Structures are given as structure tokens and as C-alpha cells.
C-alpha positions in Angstrom: 3.4 -34.5 45.0 7.1 -33.8 44.3 8.8 -33.4 41.4 10.8 -36.6 40.0 14.0 -35.4 40.2 16.7 -38.0 42.1 20.2 -37.0 40.6 22.1 -35.9 44.1 25.2 -33.6 43.5 25.8 -31.8 46.6 24.1 -30.3 49.5 23.8 -26.7 51.0 26.7 -25.0 52.7 25.7 -21.7 53.5 22.7 -19.4 53.0 22.8 -15.7 52.6 19.3 -14.5 51.8 18.4 -15.6 48.6 22.2 -16.5 47.9 23.3 -20.1 48.9 26.7 -21.8 49.0 26.5 -25.2 47.5 29.4 -27.9 48.7 29.5 -30.4 45.6 30.4 -34.1 46.0 32.1 -34.6 42.9 34.5 -32.3 41.1 33.7 -33.7 37.9 32.5 -31.1 35.1 31.2 -33.0 32.4 29.0 -31.6 29.6 26.4 -33.7 30.2 25.3 -36.4 32.4 22.8 -39.9 31.9 21.5 -41.0 35.3 18.4 -43.6 35.5 18.0 -43.0 31.6 17.3 -39.1 32.1 19.7 -36.6 30.3 21.0 -33.8 32.8 23.1 -30.8 31.8 27.0 -30.5 33.5 27.1 -28.1 36.3 28.2 -24.8 35.0 28.0 -20.9 35.7 24.0 -19.7 34.7 22.8 -23.4 35.0 20.2 -24.6 37.4 19.9 -26.8 40.5 17.2 -27.4 42.5 17.4 -27.6 46.4 15.1 -30.5 48.1 13.1 -29.3 51.1 10.7 -31.0 52.2 8.0 -31.6 49.6 9.3 -28.4 47.3 11.9 -28.3 45.0 13.8 -24.6 45.3 15.6 -24.2 41.9 18.6 -21.6 42.2 20.8 -20.4 39.3 24.6 -20.8 39.8 26.4 -17.4 39.6 30.0 -18.6 39.9 31.9 -21.6 41.4 35.6 -22.4 43.0 37.8 -25.0 44.4 39.3 -24.9 47.6 42.7 -26.7 48.5 41.7 -29.4 51.4 45.3 -29.5 52.6 45.4 -30.8 56.2 48.1 -29.8 58.0 47.8 -33.1 60.1 49.3 -35.2 57.4 52.7 -34.7 55.9 53.6 -33.4 52.6 54.4 -36.3 50.9 51.1 -37.9 52.3 49.2 -34.6 51.2 50.7 -35.2 47.6 49.5 -38.8 47.6 45.7 -37.9 48.1 43.8 -38.2 44.7 42.0 -35.1 43.5 38.8 -35.7 44.3 39.9 -36.3 48.1 42.2 -33.2 48.3 39.8 -30.6 46.9 36.3 -29.2 47.3 34.3 -28.0 44.7 31.7 -25.1 46.0 29.3 -23.8 44.0 27.5 -20.0 44.7 24.1 -19.6 43.2 20.9 -17.2 43.8 17.4 -18.8 44.4 14.7 -17.6 41.7 11.7 -20.0 42.0 10.3 -23.4 43.0 8.8 -26.5 42.2 5.4 -27.1 43.7 2.9 -29.9 42.4 4.9 -30.0 39.5 4.2 -26.5 38.8 7.0 -23.8 39.0 6.8 -20.4 40.3 9.1 -17.6 40.3 9.9 -15.6 43.1 11.3 -16.7 46.8 8.4 -18.1 48.7 10.8 -20.8 50.1 14.4 -20.7 51.4 16.8 -23.6 51.6 18.6 -24.4 54.9 21.7 -25.9 55.7 22.2 -29.5 54.7 19.5 -29.8 52.5 20.0 -32.0 49.3 21.0 -30.5 46.0 20.1 -32.2 42.7 20.4 -31.7 39.1 17.4 -31.0 37.5 16.7 -33.4 34.0 16.1 -31.6 30.6 12.2 -32.1 31.1 12.3 -30.0 34.2 14.3 -27.3 32.8 11.9 -27.3 29.9 8.9 -27.1 32.0 10.5 -24.1 33.9 11.9 -22.2 30.8 8.6 -22.4 29.0 5.8 -22.0 31.6 3.4 -20.5 29.0 2.7 -24.1 27.8 0.3 -24.6 30.7 -1.8 -21.2 29.3 -2.3 -21.5 25.9 -1.4 -24.5 23.7 -0.3 -22.2 20.6 3.4 -22.3 20.2 5.5 -19.3 19.6 9.5 -20.5 18.9 11.7 -18.2 17.4 15.1 -20.0 19.3 16.5 -22.1 21.5 17.8 -21.9 25.0 21.3 -21.1 24.2 22.6 -23.5 27.7 20.3 -26.2 27.4 19.3 -26.4 23.5 15.4 -26.0 24.5 13.1 -24.6 21.8 11.9 -21.2 23.6 8.2 -21.4 23.4 7.7 -17.6 24.0 4.9 -16.2 26.2 3.2 -14.2 22.6 0.2 -13.1 24.6 2.5 -11.2 27.3 4.8 -10.0 24.4 2.9 -8.2 21.9 0.6 -6.4 23.9 3.2 -4.5 25.5 6.0 -2.1 24.3 8.9 -3.7 23.1 12.9 -2.7 22.8 15.4 -4.6 20.8 18.8 -3.5 21.2 22.6 -4.9 19.9 25.4 -3.6 18.5 25.8 -3.9 14.6 26.3 -7.6 13.3 25.0 -8.6 16.6 21.8 -10.3 15.1 19.3 -7.4 16.2 17.7 -6.9 12.7 17.3 -10.9 12.2 15.5 -11.0 16.0 13.4 -8.6 14.5 12.3 -10.2 11.4 11.9 -13.5 13.0 9.9 -12.3 15.6 7.4 -10.7 13.4 7.8 -13.1 10.6 6.6 -15.8 13.2 4.1 -13.8 14.4 2.5 -12.7 10.8 2.7 -16.0 9.4 1.0 -18.2 12.3 -1.4 -20.7 11.1 -3.2 -21.1 14.7 -3.4 -16.7 15.1 -6.1 -14.4 13.7 -4.6 -11.3 13.2 -7.4 -9.6 11.1 -8.2 -6.8 14.0 -4.6 -6.0 14.3 -2.6 -3.5 11.9 1.6 -3.6 11.8 3.5 -0.7 10.3 7.3 -0.8 10.2 9.1 2.5 9.8 12.3 1.4 7.5 15.0 4.0 7.7 17.4 1.8 5.6 15.5 -0.2 3.3 16.1 -3.3 4.7 12.5 -4.9 5.0 11.2 -4.2 1.5 12.0 -7.7 0.4 8.8 -9.4 -1.4 9.4 -12.3 1.6 10.6 -10.5 4.2 8.1 -10.8 7.4 5.4 -11.9 4.7 4.3 -12.0 1.2 0.9 -10.0 1.7 2.3 -6.8 2.8 2.6 -3.4 1.2 5.7 -1.7 0.6 6.1 2.4 0.4 9.4 3.4 -1.0 9.3 6.8 -0.1 12.0 9.1 -2.4 12.5 12.7 -2.4 14.1 12.7 -5.4 11.7 11.0 -7.7 7.9 10.8 -7.2 7.3 7.1 -6.6 5.3 6.0 -3.7 3.1 8.4 -1.8 1.6 7.7 1.5 -1.7 9.1 2.6 -2.5 11.4 4.9 -5.8 12.8 6.0 -6.7 16.7 5.0 -8.1 16.9 8.4 -4.8 16.4 9.7 -2.8 18.4 7.8 -4.5 21.1 8.7 -4.0 21.0 12.1 -1.3 23.3 14.0 0.5 20.8 15.9 1.2 18.8 12.3 2.2 21.8 10.5 4.4 22.7 13.6 6.0 19.1 12.9 6.5 19.6 9.6 7.7 23.1 9.2 9.3 23.1 12.8 7.3 26.5 13.8 8.5 28.3 16.8 6.4 28.0 19.9 5.7 31.6 20.8 5.2 33.2 17.6 4.7 30.7 14.5 2.4 28.1 15.9 0.0 31.0 17.1 0.1 32.3 13.6 -0.8 29.2 11.9 -3.4 28.6 14.5 -5.2 31.9 13.7 -4.5 30.9 10.0 -6.0 27.8 10.5 -8.9 29.1 12.4 -9.4 31.6 9.8 -9.0 29.2 6.8 -12.6 27.1 8.3 -14.5 30.4 8.7 -13.9 31.8 5.0 -13.9 28.5 3.4 -17.5 28.4 2.3 -18.2 24.5 1.1 -20.1 25.6 -1.7 -17.2 27.5 -3.0 -13.9 25.6 -4.7 -10.9 25.9 -3.5 -9.7 28.5 -6.2 -12.5 30.5 -5.9 -12.2 31.0 -2.1 -8.6 31.7 -2.3 -9.3 34.0 -5.4 -12.0 36.2 -3.3 -9.3 36.4 -0.5 -6.4 37.8 -3.1 -8.8 40.4 -4.6 -9.5 41.6 -1.0 -5.9 41.8 0.3 -4.7 42.9 -3.1 -6.6 46.0 -2.9 -6.1 46.8 0.7 -2.3 46.8 -0.1 -2.6 49.6 -2.8 -5.2 51.9 -0.6 -4.0 51.3 3.4 -2.3 54.3 5.3 0.4 52.2 6.2 1.9 50.3 3.3 5.3 48.3 3.7 7.9 47.2 1.3 7.6 43.3 1.9 4.3 43.1 0.8 4.7 43.8 -2.8 7.3 41.2 -2.7 4.8 39.1 -1.1 2.3 39.7 -3.2 4.2 38.7 -6.3 5.1 35.5 -5.2 1.5 35.2 -4.6 0.2 35.9 -8.0 3.1 33.8 -9.9 1.8 30.9 -8.0 -1.5 31.1 -8.8 -0.5 32.2 -12.0 -2.3 35.8 -12.2 -0.6 38.0 -14.5 -0.3 41.7 -13.1 1.5 44.9 -13.9 3.6 44.4 -10.7 7.0 45.0 -12.3 5.9 48.6 -13.0 5.1 49.3 -8.9 8.0 50.2 -7.1 8.6 51.5 -3.5 9.0 55.2 -2.7 11.2 55.2 0.6 10.9 59.0 0.9 7.0 58.7 1.2 7.2 55.6 2.5 4.3 54.2 0.0 4.2 52.3 -3.5 4.1 54.1 -6.8 2.9 53.1 -10.2 4.9 54.3 -13.4 2.3 55.3 -15.8 2.7 54.4 -19.9 2.0 57.4 -21.6 1.1 55.8 -24.7 -1.4 53.6 -23.0 -4.7 55.3 -23.6 -6.2 54.0 -20.6 -3.3 54.6 -18.5 -3.1 58.2 -20.3 -6.9 58.7 -18.8 -6.0 57.6 -15.6 -3.2 60.1 -15.7 -5.2 62.8 -16.6 -8.4 61.8 -14.1 -5.9 62.0 -10.9 -3.4 64.9 -12.3 -0.2 62.8 -11.9 1.9 65.2 -14.3 5.0 63.3 -13.1 3.7 60.1 -14.7 3.3 58.4 -11.2 0.2 57.2 -9.2 1.3 57.2 -5.7 -0.3 55.1 -2.9 -3.2 55.5 -1.1 -5.5 55.8 -3.9 -8.1 53.6 -4.2 -9.9 53.9 -7.1 -6.6 54.9 -9.6 -4.9 51.1 -8.4 -7.8 49.2 -8.9 -8.5 50.7 -12.3 -4.9 50.2 -13.2 -4.8 46.6 -12.1 -8.6 45.8 -13.1 -8.8 43.4 -10.0 -12.3 42.4 -10.6 -10.8 40.2 -13.9 -8.4 37.9 -11.8 -8.7 34.7 -12.5 -6.5 31.3 -11.1 -4.9 29.9 -14.0 -3.0 26.8 -12.1 -4.3 23.7 -10.1 -3.5 24.3 -6.5 -2.9 21.5 -4.1 -2.7 21.8 -0.2 0.6 22.1 -0.4 0.4 25.5 -2.5 -2.7 26.7 -0.4 -1.0 26.5 2.9 2.2 28.6 1.4 -0.7 30.9 -0.3 -2.4 31.4 3.2 0.4 32.0 5.1 1.6 34.9 2.8 -1.6 36.4 2.7 -2.4 35.7 6.5 1.1 37.3 6.8 0.0 40.7 4.7 -3.3 41.2 6.4 -1.0 41.2 9.8 1.5 43.5 8.5 -1.8 45.5 7.1 -2.9 45.6 10.7 0.5 46.0 12.8 -0.4 42.5 14.4 2.8 40.5 13.0 6.0 41.4 12.6 7.2 40.4 9.1 10.8 38.9 10.6 8.8 36.6 13.1 6.9 34.8 10.2 8.9 35.1 7.0 11.7 32.2 8.2 8.5 29.8 8.4 7.5 30.7 4.6 11.1 29.9 3.6 10.9 26.5 5.5 7.5 25.7 3.7 8.5 26.6 0.8 11.6 24.7 1.1 10.1 21.5 2.9 7.2 21.3 0.7 9.5 20.3 -2.3 10.2 17.0 -0.5 6.7 16.5 1.0 5.1 16.4 -2.0 7.0 13.9 -3.4 6.1 11.3 -0.6 3.1 12.4 0.7 -0.4 12.7 -0.6 -3.2 14.5 1.1 -6.9 12.9 1.1 -10.3 13.8 2.5 -10.3 10.4 4.1 -7.7 7.4 4.8 -7.9 5.2 1.8 -10.0 1.6 3.0 -6.6 -0.7 2.0 -6.8 -4.6 2.5 -3.0 -4.2 3.2 -2.6 -4.5 7.4 0.7 -5.4 7.2 2.9 -1.6 5.7 6.5 -1.2 5.2 7.4 2.5 4.8 10.9 2.7 3.6 12.7 6.2 4.3 16.1 4.9 2.8 15.9 7.6 -0.2 14.7 10.2 1.4 17.1 13.0 2.4 18.0 13.5 5.7 15.0 16.5 7.0 12.4 13.9 5.9 13.7 11.2 7.9 14.1 13.3 11.1 10.1 14.7 10.4 8.0 12.1 8.7 8.2 9.3 11.1 7.1 12.0 13.9 4.3 13.0 11.7 3.5 8.9 11.0 3.2 8.4 14.3 1.2 11.1 15.4 -1.3 10.2 12.6 -1.5 6.6 13.4 -2.0 7.1 17.2 -4.6 9.8 16.7 -6.6 7.8 14.1 -6.1 4.3 16.3 -7.8 6.4 19.6 -10.7 7.8 17.1 -11.2 3.9 16.2 -11.6 2.6 19.4 -14.2 3.1 22.1 -14.3 1.8 25.5 -13.7 -1.8 24.6 -10.4 -2.4 22.7 -11.3 -4.7 19.8 -8.4 -3.4 17.4 -4.7 -3.1 18.2 -1.7 -1.5 16.7 1.6 -2.0 16.3 4.3 0.8 15.1 7.6 -1.0 14.5 10.4 1.5 14.3 13.8 0.1 13.2 16.8 2.1 13.8 15.0 4.1 16.3 17.7 6.2 17.8 17.3 8.5 14.3 14.2 10.0 16.1 14.1 9.2 19.6 17.6 10.5 20.5 17.6 12.7 23.2 21.3 14.1 22.3 20.7 15.6 18.9 22.5 19.2 18.6 20.7 19.7 15.1 17.1 20.5 16.1 16.3 23.4 18.8 15.2 22.4 22.0 11.5 23.1 21.6 11.3 20.9 18.5 13.2 18.5 20.3 10.9 18.3 23.7 8.0 18.1 20.8 9.3 15.0 19.5 10.4 13.2 23.0 7.2 14.6 24.3 5.1 12.8 21.5 6.7 9.1 21.8 6.4 9.7 25.8 2.7 10.0 25.3 2.6 7.2 22.9 4.6 4.8 25.3 2.8 6.0 28.3 -0.7 6.2 27.2 -0.8 3.9 24.0 -1.1 0.7 26.0 -4.5 1.8 27.6 -5.8 1.9 23.3 -4.2 -1.2 22.1 -1.4 1.2 20.6 1.8 -0.9 20.9 5.6 0.3 20.2 8.2 -1.9 19.1 11.8 0.0 18.9 15.2 -1.8 17.4 18.5 0.4 17.7 22.4 -0.1 18.1 22.6 2.8 20.5 20.3 2.6 23.4 22.1 5.3 25.4 21.3 7.8 22.7 17.3 7.2 23.5 15.6 9.2 25.9 15.9 7.3 29.3 12.3 8.3 30.2 11.0 6.3 27.1 13.6 3.6 27.6 12.2 2.9 31.0 8.5 2.3 29.9 9.4 -0.6 27.5 8.1 -3.2 28.9 10.1 -6.3 27.2 13.6 -6.4 26.1 15.3 -8.5 23.7 19.0 -7.3 24.5 21.9 -8.3 22.1 25.6 -7.9 22.3 26.3 -4.1 23.6 29.9 -3.0 24.5 29.6 0.5 24.8 30.2 1.5 28.2 27.2 4.2 27.9 25.0 1.2 26.3 26.1 -0.9 29.4 25.4 1.7 31.8 22.1 2.7 30.6 20.8 -0.8 30.4 21.6 -1.2 34.1 19.7 1.8 34.7 16.6 1.0 33.1 16.1 -2.4 33.2 15.4 -3.8 36.8 14.7 -7.5 35.7 18.5 -8.2 34.7 20.7 -10.0 37.0 24.2 -9.6 37.6 24.6 -12.9 35.5 23.1 -11.6 32.5 24.4 -8.2 32.5 28.4 -9.3 32.6 27.0 -11.6 29.5 25.9 -8.6 27.4 29.3 -7.9 25.9 30.2 -11.4 25.2 27.1 -12.7 23.9 27.3 -14.4 20.2 25.8 -13.3 17.6 22.3 -14.3 16.9 22.1 -14.8 21.0 20.3 -12.2 23.0 18.7 -11.6 26.6 15.0 -12.1 27.1 14.1 -10.0 30.0 10.9 -8.1 31.1 7.2 -8.4 32.3 6.4 -11.6 30.0 9.3 -13.6 31.6 9.9 -14.7 35.2 13.4 -14.4 34.8 16.1 -13.2 32.5 16.8 -16.2 29.6 19.3 -16.2 27.1 18.2 -17.6 23.3 19.8 -18.0 20.3 17.5 -16.7 17.7 17.4 -18.9 14.9 18.9 -17.4 11.7 16.5 -17.0 8.9 18.5 -19.1 5.9 16.5 -18.2 2.6 18.0 -14.6 1.5 14.9 -13.8 0.5 13.0 -14.1 3.6 15.9 -12.4 5.6 16.3 -8.0 5.8 18.9 -6.5 3.8 21.3 -6.0 6.4 24.2 -9.2 5.9 28.0 -8.3 6.3 29.7 -7.4 3.2 31.7 -10.3 2.0 34.9 -8.9 0.7 36.3 -12.8 -0.3 33.1 -12.6 -2.4 34.0 -9.2 -3.5 37.8 -8.8 -4.0 39.0 -12.4 -4.9 40.1 -13.0 -8.3 37.9 -15.6 -9.7 38.9 -17.3 -13.4 37.7 -15.4 -16.2 37.2 -12.5 -14.4 38.2 -9.4 -16.8 41.2 -7.8 -16.5 43.1 -10.7 -14.4 45.6 -12.5 -16.1 45.8 -15.9 -15.9 49.0 -17.4 -14.0 51.6 -19.1 -16.8 
């Protein structure tokens, strides 16, 4: 049965593969036409026409058009000038076949080709809607975030084909990118006909745009992390924290020396950490053993004393280390005895120390002087303190056995001390993930320093990915959606502020997520104003794109290289798209579609990304302080 569409406007004049030349009957160019009670859009670039061939209607999209002068040499100049425009000029349209209607159903792709003299017809609004929203035949749950920019039709998006894929949202500042991200997930999270109880949504927000109480939805949990003051803290499992990869991420451990050191430290911790012992007891036992070895070894080193001083200060143990000096001539430690102290006087006499010094190695003397067995930890120890203590103790142990060089590990200790100060303010380490009712979380990094903004999202991504893989079995009955705004901050391949090894690990992690995540129900949505800064490997793995205005040549070149579903007409439109308009393309769409995303009017519901109004900010208002009244 043929689709009812009888408004004939031209004939096929030429065919070259999928490209068609159409000779129009009329050169008029009205916006709308009405024929037999049906509304039709005028012929224009980007619009659609149907070509009738038997019982099939082939749909083509207009790419360009031109007028040709039908000047006749057989007529005189005066006679040619007297011809009416519609007699003298001919209008030709150049289009590309994109699909066909068969039995009132639209199919994408080129199965049938037109031939010369086939009739060309306009498509009424109902047919265009059926073509642009074919998912209506697959489900009865509408999902609308905007209208088709050419025909004004509500675009019912195939949500079932969008949210089970990785999504990329790209556009320059002010192009409407944040509004699209918000509208997309606002519509999803508030949809009355969708059950999302088995799905989790986490938004990583670099600029604090989405923490408003009504943005996305009202039942979300905001984490406003701050490295200057201790406000909200995000929970990380203790098991995950004591992992060489995680510690390597947090403290930029080098591949050849520091990562193996951390791995050995973690393994040693597992062996000597007895479950029946408290953390303090376990640490104290290790401290006592190492302390004794420092002053009894035949291979002492100056750095051991500095490390031990910092450890004892950390745990609140008072010792007489200020009296210990390094004797460079003998390459050993010496302890200055107090001649007025009866106990030390006895030690001096016992070991014939006529010079008033006790030199290492001298096990019994040093054990008696420091009374090691009475050591007791007075301060509370958290995981960060424990990490710093264990790393220093293991470094001393390595120095004692000559298996480790101090200069290789000391930079790691410096980074642990420095970065831990910030991490303590934003991160809480627990035995288990807290069981929260909030499936929707916004993690704001607006008030975090650059170091944390760079590394914490990577830790979160790894933690969420590993935890989700652990939860799902062979049958995936849960989904996890990680949404990253301003994703170029952590997915950039061009960054020169970090070592190549660190950059490689960061990109490899997200490449693994984007390549393997789909099979576990783990989906990534990224939004960025600079797609060219994102790794091309990651870009090529996105399945669906929402492309707003982009004008940078590098961005446009990357889009051209990695998105195979964009046609030439859509590519030409990208630099000139109006605010809020975007091109939808990818596996969920049969062909590129251009929509005007609905602007969220309620200020409380939209992201905090509006342009500053200088008119409002700078205008002189009646009654403003300091502004003189006229006259």
C-alpha cells in the first residue's frame, strides 16, 4: 500500500549513485503550502522530498539548489526579455537518498534507487513526523527534549537506544551544551513511565553548575567537596584504598620504582596486620622492631634518623632523638650522654664511654637509653596517617637491607604528605560503601584545588567501575551512568602538566571503561567545549552525539574524522547552529537530525551556567548608592 502523498512538485532529471538531480515544476519558495487540507513545508536546503517509483516512495534530503537561465537563442533579445520568470528560469534541486517508505513504514538506507522521470512530491507534516520519530512504532513511552529545527515537530527520542550507549555532548561556550545535558537527564530522571530503581546516576561537576536543589531532580544527593574546609566527604572503600593502582593514581607513583614499592608495602601490611590486633598495636609493633634495628645495624644511614623522627612525631611517641647525631667520620649514630642523669651515667660506666658518647651499633646500650618497650601511641591514626607511617617504615627497612635507594622513594613520601592534606578534607575511607537511598549523586569539585580536580575523578571512575562489575553477574540487571561535565579536564591527551606514564594510565583507564563498560551495563556521558582535547580513541568509542555549535578548526576536523554518521550538509551547519540547537547522530538515529532543545525556563531547575548580564550588572538604577539623580 502506497503512502498517501499527492503534492507533485517535480521530476527526476538525473541520477548519480545516491545523488539525485530534480527539476522543479515551479520556482516559488514559500515557507508553507496547503494542499487538499494537508500542510507541507516549502522546498529548502535540509528539507525532504519523496520520489515515487511504483509502490515505493524513496525519501531524499535536499543538499543544494540552483536556478538555470533558459535563454533561447532562437528568440530575439526583446522576445526573451518578455518571457515570464517561470517560463525563462528553471529550478534544480540536488538531493541525496536516505531511505524509503514501504507499507507506511519508513526504512533507512538505500534499497531502491530512483530513475529519470520519476515523480517528485512534497512530504506532508505527518509523513515527516513518521520518518523523524520511527521509535513510536517500537514503544509508547514518549521522550521529548525539543523540536525539529526545520519542521517544528516534537522530537520523540529513542531513549532505549540512547541511554544504553556512551554519549558525547559537545559545543562551544554559550551554545546550549549545559542546557542539553540537563534537559536530557531531567527528562529521564523525572519520567513518570520509567522505572529507574535498578540504575545509578553520578554527575561529576567541575564548576558546581548542577548542585541546585531542583537541577535534574529534587531527590538527588549533592557532595560539595572543598579542599579548603572540611564540608562534605565522599566515601571510598578501605579495600579499594589499599590498592597499588589506587595509591599510584592518588600520589603519582612512578612505574618502575614507586609502584612496586607500594605493592610490596601493601602485601607486607596484609601479612603482618593481624585481625585480632588493633591498628595502633600493629603499627607500634612495627615501629619498635625498626627502631631497634636502626641503632643496631652494621649499615646505618643518616636518612634513617630523619624518617624515624617524623614517624614518632606522627604517632605522638616522645623519645630522646634530639640527642642523637650522625657521626660522618665513622658513618654511625652517636648519643650524647647526660653526666647529670644517674641512669645514663651508669650506662656510660657500663660501656666505658669516656668521651660521653655511645656509638651505634650497640644494641643493649641504645635499647636501655630509649627504653623502647615502653613506647605507646598517643594519637589517633587514620588511613592517610597509616599510609605515611608504613611507607616510611618500609623505606627504613629497605635502606637497612640495601634493597631500596632513598632518592627513589623520598619524592613519593613528599607527595603523600602534600596530597593527603587535601584528600583528608574530601574523602572518607570506610570498610564498606554506605548503603544510600540516593541513586542520583552530584559530586561538585568547584571548591577543590587543581591537583584534586585532576586526580579525584579518575579515582571515582575506577572505583565506580570496579564496584559495578563486582555487583553484576552474568546477567546484567543493573546499570550505572557516569556523567562528566567539562570532560576535557581529565580526558585531555594534550596536557603537558603531567608525566607521560601518568597520562597513559589515565587515558587507558577511561579507554577500558568506554570499551568494556557496555557489556557490564556501565555507560559514560561526557560533555565538553573542546572535543579536540579529548583522546581520539575515546572519541571514536562514543555511540551517540549531541553536537552544538563548534567553530574551532581542530574541533571540526576531529568531528569529521571520528563521526562516520555525519553527512556533508550536517557538517557544514555545525559552525552556524543557533544557541540551543544541536545535531543528533549516532547508532540511535537512522540519519542526522537537527533539533532545538527546549530551554529550561525555571532558573532553579537549570544549571548555573547563564551568561552574565552586563546590562543588569552595570546599568544605573534609581536609588543606587553613589549614583546622582539628574538635576
